[in-house]
C-alpha positions as MATLAB code, in Angstrom:
seq = 'XXXXXXXXXXXXXXXXXXXXXXXXXXXXXXXXXXXXXXXXXXXXXXXXXXXXXXXXXXXXXXXXXXXXXXXXXXXXXXXXXXXXXXXXX';
ca = [
     139.811   97.382  120.277;
     136.288   97.681  121.733;
     133.766   95.110  122.128;
     130.842   93.977  122.230;
     129.074   90.581  123.828;
     125.208   89.435  122.140;
     124.357   86.207  124.174;
     120.726   84.291  123.375;
     119.350   80.993  124.103;
     118.099   79.226  121.396;
     114.769   76.869  121.079;
     116.519   74.080  122.080;
     117.931   75.889  125.293;
     121.608   76.310  123.642;
     123.163   79.398  124.788;
     125.041   81.140  121.787;
     127.970   83.988  123.736;
     128.846   86.183  120.072;
     131.443   88.705  120.170;
     131.584   91.840  118.001;
     132.880   94.791  117.106;
     132.082   97.614  118.538;
     131.431  101.092  116.603;
     130.906  105.224  117.648;
     126.927  104.951  117.512;
     125.930  101.237  117.739;
     122.770  100.622  118.836;
     121.172   97.540  119.456;
     119.424   96.980  116.609;
     123.285   97.193  114.929;
     123.488   93.709  116.763;
     121.138   92.102  116.278;
     121.820   92.423  112.587;
     125.475   92.839  112.002;
     125.437   88.603  113.621;
     122.334   87.462  111.876;
     120.564   86.230  115.196;
     116.869   86.607  114.249;
     117.842   85.403  111.303;
     118.846   81.837  112.120;
     116.096   81.800  115.375;
     113.314   83.652  114.665;
     111.764   83.430  117.912;
     114.204   85.669  118.882;
     111.719   88.447  117.507;
     109.268   88.543  120.266;
     111.787   88.578  122.992;
     112.497   91.331  125.046;
     116.171   92.425  125.161;
     118.278   95.076  126.859;
     122.099   94.971  128.434;
     122.474   93.739  132.267;
     118.708   93.163  133.586;
     117.889   96.999  132.011;
     115.617   96.376  128.849;
     116.851   98.586  126.192;
     114.646   99.293  122.985;
     116.157   98.757  119.794;
     116.669  102.047  118.878;
     119.209  102.039  122.050;
     122.806  102.614  121.519;
     125.456   99.845  123.696;
     128.643  100.950  125.152;
     131.876   98.766  124.747;
     131.725   96.649  127.229;
     128.267   95.876  127.005;
     126.624   93.002  127.544;
     123.177   92.642  125.437;
     120.780   89.824  126.608;
     117.647   88.237  125.272;
     115.174   87.787  127.717;
     112.345   85.189  127.065;
     109.163   85.354  128.193;
     108.226   84.260  131.848;
     106.096   80.857  131.943;
     104.795   81.846  135.102;
     103.821   84.696  137.419;
     107.694   84.645  139.734;
     104.302   85.985  142.600;
     102.827   83.112  141.686;
     105.475   80.788  141.335;
     106.504   82.118  145.076;
     102.559   80.919  146.623;
     103.337   78.092  145.385;
     105.497   77.533  147.256;
     104.168   78.383  150.852;
     101.142   76.262  149.827;
     103.250   73.837  149.628;
     105.191   74.697  153.564;
];
């Protein structure tokens, strides 16, 4: 059996990991529709999505063994965070 994983964090910071059966031609949108995660957690709708750190669109295909992930928006620019740490030292 070929599988796909979906991982996301809800508004209470709880991490969810779901496993789904993969089918030929499956897209990111198919994964989201099949799990219903965006219906349960509408805050996910505005987040980027990808596989293993590579951003994808909802029309991109997924493959067996892929782990579809939501990427929440950054709270601070990584460059600014580094500059702030350097200034504190």
